[in-house]
C-alpha positions as CSV (number, residue, x, y, z in Angstrom):
1,M,44.3,169.4,120.7
2,L,48.4,169.8,120.9
3,A,47.9,169.6,125.1
4,D,45.9,166.5,124.8
5,L,48.3,165.4,122.3
6,L,51.5,165.7,124.8
7,R,50.0,164.6,127.3
8,A,48.8,161.2,125.3
9,A,50.9,158.0,126.7
10,R,53.5,156.1,124.8
11,P,51.8,154.1,122.3
12,R,53.0,150.6,121.6
13,T,53.4,149.9,118.0
14,T,56.7,151.2,116.2
15,A,56.6,153.7,113.4
16,S,56.2,153.0,109.6
17,V,57.2,154.5,106.4
18,R,55.3,153.5,103.5
19,V,56.7,154.6,100.0
20,P,53.5,153.1,97.6
21,S,54.9,151.3,94.4
22,G,56.2,153.2,91.2
23,S,56.4,156.4,92.9
24,G,59.4,157.7,91.8
25,T,58.9,161.0,93.4
26,L,58.8,161.7,98.2
27,A,55.0,162.6,97.5
28,G,53.8,159.2,98.2
29,M,56.4,159.4,101.4
30,H,54.8,159.8,105.4
31,Y,55.1,159.1,108.8
32,A,52.2,156.5,110.5
33,G,51.2,155.4,113.8
34,A,51.6,151.4,113.3
35,G,54.2,148.8,111.9
36,T,57.1,149.8,110.9
37,W,59.4,150.2,107.2
38,A,58.4,148.4,103.9
39,T,60.5,145.5,104.9
40,W,59.3,145.0,108.1
41,D,58.4,141.3,109.4
42,P,54.8,141.1,111.4
43,T,56.0,138.4,113.1
44,L,58.2,140.2,114.7
45,V,57.0,142.4,116.5
46,V,58.7,144.3,119.9
47,T,57.5,147.4,122.3
48,D,59.1,150.0,123.6
49,D,58.8,148.7,126.4
50,E,59.7,145.1,125.8
51,A,63.2,146.5,124.5
52,L,63.8,149.3,127.4
53,G,63.2,145.5,129.3
54,L,67.0,144.9,127.8
55,P,69.8,145.6,129.9
56,V,71.8,146.3,127.6
57,V,70.1,148.6,126.1
58,S,67.9,150.5,129.0
59,A,72.0,150.5,130.0
60,F,72.9,152.2,127.1
61,L,70.4,154.6,127.2
62,E,71.0,155.8,131.1
63,T,74.8,156.1,130.6
64,T,74.8,158.1,127.0
65,T,71.7,160.3,129.3
66,A,74.1,160.2,132.3
67,L,77.0,162.2,130.2
68,A,75.1,164.3,128.3
69,V,73.3,165.7,131.0
70,Q,77.1,166.7,132.9
71,M,78.0,168.1,129.4
72,G,75.3,171.0,130.1
73,L,73.6,172.7,126.6
74,H,75.4,176.2,126.1
75,A,75.4,179.2,123.6
76,W,78.3,180.4,122.0
77,Q,79.6,183.0,119.5
78,G,83.0,183.3,117.9
79,G,83.7,180.0,119.4
80,Q,83.6,181.1,123.3
81,P,81.0,180.5,125.7
82,T,78.7,184.2,125.2
83,G,78.4,183.5,129.3
84,T,74.1,184.0,129.4
85,D,71.9,181.4,127.5
86,P,68.8,181.3,126.4
87,P,65.7,179.7,128.2
88,I,65.8,177.4,125.0
89,L,69.0,175.7,126.4
90,R,68.6,176.2,129.7
91,N,65.0,173.9,129.2
92,P,63.8,173.1,125.9
93,T,60.2,171.5,127.3
94,P,59.7,172.9,130.3
95,G,56.8,172.6,132.7
96,P,56.1,170.8,136.5
97,N,59.4,168.9,137.9
98,R,60.7,169.4,134.2
99,T,64.3,169.8,133.5
100,L,67.1,170.1,131.1
101,V,68.0,166.2,132.1
102,D,64.0,165.5,131.5
103,F,64.6,167.0,128.1
104,I,68.0,165.1,127.0
105,G,66.6,161.6,128.8
106,E,63.0,161.4,126.2
107,Y,65.6,162.9,123.1
108,V,68.3,160.1,123.5
109,R,65.0,157.7,123.8
110,A,63.1,158.7,121.2
111,L,66.1,158.6,118.9
112,A,67.6,155.6,119.2
113,L,64.7,153.8,119.8
114,R,62.5,155.0,116.7
115,G,65.3,157.4,114.6
116,N,63.4,160.7,115.3
117,Y,62.2,163.6,117.7
118,V,59.6,166.0,116.9
119,A,58.2,169.0,118.8
120,V,56.7,172.0,117.8
121,L,58.6,175.0,118.0
122,G,56.9,177.6,120.7
123,D,55.9,181.3,120.1
124,D,58.8,183.7,119.6
125,G,60.1,185.4,122.5
126,W,61.3,189.3,122.6
127,T,64.7,188.2,120.6
128,G,62.7,186.7,117.5
129,W,63.6,183.4,118.2
130,P,61.3,180.3,120.1
131,E,61.7,179.8,123.8
132,V,60.0,176.2,124.0
133,L,59.7,173.3,122.7
134,Y,56.4,171.6,123.0
135,P,57.0,167.5,122.2
136,I,54.9,165.1,120.3
137,P,54.5,161.6,121.6
138,A,55.9,158.6,118.4
139,G,52.9,157.8,116.1
140,Q,51.2,161.1,116.7
141,W,53.0,162.5,114.0
142,S,52.9,161.8,110.3
143,V,55.4,163.4,107.5
144,E,55.0,163.4,103.9
145,Q,55.9,166.1,101.0
146,D,53.4,168.0,98.4
147,A,54.4,166.2,94.6
148,T,53.6,170.1,92.8
149,T,55.7,172.7,95.5
150,G,57.8,170.3,97.2
151,E,56.9,171.8,100.2
152,V,57.0,169.2,103.8
153,I,53.9,169.5,105.2
154,Y,53.6,168.1,109.2
155,T,50.4,166.1,110.2
156,I,49.8,166.4,114.3
157,G,46.4,166.2,116.2
158,G,44.9,167.1,112.5
159,A,46.3,170.2,112.3
160,R,49.1,171.2,109.5
161,Y,52.3,172.3,109.9
162,P,54.9,173.8,107.5
163,A,58.3,172.5,108.4
164,R,59.5,176.0,109.6
165,D,57.2,175.2,113.0
166,V,58.3,171.8,113.8
167,F,61.8,170.6,115.3
168,H,62.9,167.5,113.9
169,V,66.0,165.2,114.5
170,A,66.1,161.8,112.8
171,R,69.3,159.6,112.9
172,G,69.6,156.6,109.7
173,C,67.7,158.7,106.7
174,E,68.3,157.3,103.6
175,P,69.6,160.4,101.1
176,G,66.2,162.2,100.0
177,E,64.1,160.5,103.1
178,L,62.2,162.5,105.7
179,V,61.9,160.4,108.4
180,G,64.8,157.9,110.4
181,R,65.3,155.1,111.5
182,G,66.0,154.0,114.8
183,L,66.8,149.9,117.1
184,L,62.9,148.9,116.0
185,D,63.4,149.6,112.8
186,T,67.5,148.7,112.1
187,H,67.5,145.8,114.1
188,P,63.9,144.2,114.4
189,Q,64.9,140.7,114.6
190,L,68.0,140.8,117.2
191,L,65.4,142.4,119.2
192,A,63.1,139.7,119.0
193,S,65.3,137.4,119.8
194,A,66.7,139.0,122.5
195,V,63.0,139.8,124.1
196,T,62.0,136.2,123.4
197,A,65.7,134.6,125.2
198,E,64.5,136.5,127.8
199,R,60.9,135.1,127.8
200,W,62.2,132.4,128.3
201,A,64.5,132.3,131.1
202,A,62.2,134.4,132.8
203,K,59.4,131.3,132.6
204,Y,61.9,128.3,133.2
205,F,61.7,130.6,137.2
206,S,58.7,131.0,137.0
207,T,57.4,127.6,136.9
208,G,60.1,126.4,140.2
209,A,63.0,125.4,137.8
210,A,60.6,121.9,137.7
211,P,62.5,119.4,136.3
212,P,60.8,117.8,133.1
213,A,60.1,113.9,134.6
214,V,58.2,110.6,133.0
215,L,56.0,108.8,135.0
216,R,55.0,105.2,134.8
217,H,52.1,103.9,136.1
218,P,51.4,100.0,136.2
219,D,47.6,100.6,135.6
220,P,47.1,99.4,132.9
221,D,43.5,100.2,132.4
222,L,44.6,104.1,133.1
223,T,42.3,107.2,132.2
224,Q,43.8,110.1,130.4
225,A,41.8,111.9,132.7
226,Q,43.8,109.9,136.2
227,A,47.1,110.6,133.6
228,D,46.4,114.8,133.7
229,M,45.5,114.5,137.9
230,L,48.6,112.9,138.1
231,K,50.8,115.1,136.2
232,V,48.8,118.0,138.0
233,K,49.8,116.5,140.9
234,Y,53.4,116.3,140.1
235,N,54.5,119.3,138.8
236,T,52.6,121.3,141.7
237,A,54.9,119.3,144.5
238,T,57.8,120.0,142.2
239,R,56.9,123.7,141.3
240,N,56.9,124.7,145.5
241,R,59.2,121.7,146.1
242,E,57.2,119.6,148.2
243,A,57.1,116.1,148.9
244,L,56.0,113.9,146.2
245,I,53.5,110.5,147.1
246,V,52.4,108.8,144.1
247,P,49.9,105.5,144.0
248,A,52.6,102.1,144.8
249,G,54.0,100.9,141.9
250,T,54.4,104.3,139.9
251,D,58.0,105.4,138.9
252,V,59.7,108.7,138.3
253,D,62.2,108.9,135.7
254,V,63.2,112.6,135.9
255,V,65.0,114.2,132.8
256,A,68.4,114.9,132.6
257,S,68.1,119.2,132.4
258,D,71.0,121.2,132.1
259,A,70.1,124.9,133.6
260,E,72.5,126.7,132.1
261,K,71.0,125.0,128.6
262,A,67.4,125.1,129.7
263,Q,68.5,129.4,130.2
264,L,70.2,130.0,126.3
265,A,72.6,131.3,128.7
266,D,74.7,131.4,125.3
267,T,72.0,133.0,122.8
268,R,72.0,135.7,125.6
269,K,75.1,136.6,126.1
270,A,75.2,136.7,122.5
271,N,72.8,138.6,121.6
272,D,73.9,140.8,124.9
273,V,76.9,141.9,122.3
274,K,75.1,142.2,119.6
275,L,72.4,145.0,121.1
276,A,75.5,146.8,122.3
277,I,77.8,146.8,119.0
278,A,74.5,148.0,117.4
279,C,73.4,150.6,120.4
280,G,77.7,151.7,119.5
281,I,78.5,151.1,123.3
282,P,82.2,148.6,123.8
283,G,80.7,146.1,125.8
284,A,83.7,146.4,128.7
285,L,81.9,149.5,129.6
286,L,78.5,147.4,130.6
287,G,80.3,144.1,132.0
288,L,79.6,141.9,128.8
289,E,82.6,139.8,128.5
290,G,85.9,140.0,125.9
291,P,88.7,140.5,126.2
292,S,90.6,141.5,130.0
293,L,91.1,145.9,129.5
294,T,94.0,147.2,131.0
295,Y,93.6,150.8,133.3
296,R,94.7,153.2,129.8
297,N,92.6,150.7,127.2
298,I,89.6,150.9,128.8
299,T,89.9,154.7,129.5
300,D,90.9,154.9,125.5
301,V,87.3,152.8,124.8
302,F,85.9,155.3,127.0
303,Q,87.2,158.2,125.1
304,Q,85.8,156.3,121.9
305,Y,82.1,156.1,122.8
306,L,82.2,159.3,124.1
307,T,83.1,161.2,120.9
308,T,81.9,158.7,118.2
309,T,78.2,157.6,120.0
310,V,77.2,160.3,122.3
311,V,78.7,163.2,120.7
312,G,78.8,162.0,116.7
313,T,75.7,160.6,116.7
314,Y,73.4,161.8,119.4
315,L,74.3,165.5,120.7
316,R,76.0,166.5,117.4
317,P,72.3,166.6,115.2
318,L,71.0,168.4,118.5
319,E,73.2,171.3,119.0
320,E,73.3,172.0,114.8
321,Q,69.2,171.7,114.8
322,L,68.5,174.4,118.0
323,S,71.6,176.6,115.9
324,L,69.3,176.5,112.9
325,S,65.8,176.3,114.5
326,C,66.0,178.3,117.8
327,L,68.9,180.7,118.1
328,P,70.1,183.8,115.6
329,R,72.6,183.0,113.4
330,G,75.8,183.4,114.8
331,T,74.9,181.4,117.9
332,D,75.6,178.5,118.1
333,A,74.7,175.5,121.2
334,R,77.4,173.3,122.4
335,F,77.3,170.6,125.3
336,A,80.5,170.8,127.1
337,T,82.2,168.3,126.0
338,A,85.5,169.3,127.9
339,A,83.5,167.9,130.6
340,V,83.8,164.9,129.8
341,L,86.1,164.0,127.5
342,R,89.0,166.0,129.4
343,P,91.8,163.7,131.0
344,D,92.2,162.4,134.5
345,L,93.9,165.3,137.1
346,G,97.0,163.4,137.0
347,A,97.8,164.2,133.1
348,R,95.9,167.4,133.8
349,V,98.4,168.6,136.1
350,T,101.2,167.5,134.2
351,I,99.7,169.3,131.4
352,A,99.4,172.3,133.4
353,V,103.2,172.3,134.4
354,Q,104.8,172.0,131.5
355,G,102.2,174.4,129.0
356,Y,103.1,177.3,132.0
357,G,106.5,176.1,132.3
358,G,106.9,176.9,128.3
359,G,105.1,179.8,128.4
360,L,102.1,178.4,126.5
361,L,99.8,178.9,129.5
362,T,99.4,181.4,131.9
363,L,99.2,181.1,135.5
364,N,95.7,181.7,135.7
365,E,95.0,179.2,132.4
366,G,97.2,176.2,134.0
367,R,95.1,176.4,137.1
368,A,91.7,176.7,135.6
369,L,92.8,172.9,133.8
370,L,92.9,171.8,137.5
371,D,89.5,173.3,138.1
372,L,91.7,176.0,140.7
373,P,89.7,179.4,141.1
374,P,92.0,182.1,139.5
375,L,94.3,184.1,141.2
376,A,93.7,188.1,142.0
377,L,96.9,190.1,138.8
378,G,100.1,190.3,141.2
379,A,99.3,187.5,143.4
380,T,101.4,184.4,144.0
381,P,100.4,180.9,145.1
382,A,100.3,180.0,148.4
383,P,103.3,178.0,149.1
384,R,103.1,174.3,150.0
385,P,103.6,174.1,153.6
386,A,107.2,172.4,154.4
387,T,108.3,169.0,154.5
388,A,111.4,167.3,156.6
389,V,113.3,166.5,153.2
390,D,113.0,171.1,153.4
391,V,114.0,171.1,156.5
392,A,116.8,168.8,155.9
393,E,117.6,171.2,153.5
394,A,117.4,173.9,154.7
395,L,119.3,173.4,157.7
396,T,122.6,171.6,156.0
397,P,125.2,174.3,154.6
398,P,126.1,174.3,151.3
399,D,129.8,173.3,152.3
400,G,129.7,172.0,155.7
401,P,128.5,169.5,158.4
402,A,124.6,169.5,158.2
403,V,124.1,171.7,161.9
404,E,121.2,170.8,164.7
405,P,118.7,172.0,165.1
406,G,121.0,173.7,168.6
407,G,123.3,175.2,166.2
408,A,126.1,173.0,167.3
409,P,128.2,171.1,164.3
410,A,126.3,167.6,164.1
411,L,129.2,164.8,165.3
412,E,130.4,161.9,162.9
413,A,130.8,158.4,163.5
414,P,134.3,158.0,163.4
415,A,135.9,156.5,160.4
């Protein structure tokens, strides 16, 4: 049954939570497979595929996933990496042609769109802790809390699992809620507006951008069928960019059309900016219009996006849940954030030189900042190649004129 669930396609419905009226406990709260939160407007239904089709949403997910993949997931003890990562950190959801990249991409997408990532914990390995996760597609799980015992129970494919057997990361929860909220739940109107505007713009081009027109026929006895036929021929000719032949006396008055306004360009740009804000990514990183930024400013914006959205919203909750559910006590799961948060090369050179000169860093610690291999004990760095300035300084005596390479003093021009 679980294998069937894992092979199931992603449903085209948004998830929901319903709290029965008058219920003062969490017992009635559950996760269903259709609809969305209690305030959901049923006329604003946006599917996963439609949300992913929006350029801002897809670019945000790809950027966040790419940054997380570069960091790598490792085990730490006592503030130091262990050097050996358990299997569940190397590839939490193994399978044919599956890697850590697949897991992180699915996790970021599920948490961003739906606010929940759910998986069943695998059997314990020789360490006594799970070594694999079995991800559950959205809409194929539910969770409720027993009103009598307070126990949280997950239902997956008709089977009931206690909370200790389920790996669940949620975001956007209100106090006491069992499930999170993603973009499909918190911004349905914005997503629906963006999707509708994109559809309208696509429709404008699918019709060949043919301008509307008023056709005036001189025959007062023109039937409706004949008028419809004339309109069809005009639409077909203009859509295919062909010459139009009309009966004698027929006037064609083209209605003025602004292509930019007809495609809702301003509305779509505004939607893009608002979607970027909802996703938590600065518009400058997506090429959206905004104040011009210098190199230093764009670097600061990028650092802020990394620390607040990528790490704070997505990676830190995953680290905490992996540490709690999948690793022995005292061992923590951590992403190597320094891989993308560290300064650029010029700043690292300055830090290394000043730190080594001030006695704050050893030689090898300074070299590590620059991605250079450590030197063996007692070894010294290789001398840099001599430059023309070095040669000139070497050939100049402390108190005297410069010396030619042949050994004779250089002649000075008469005063």
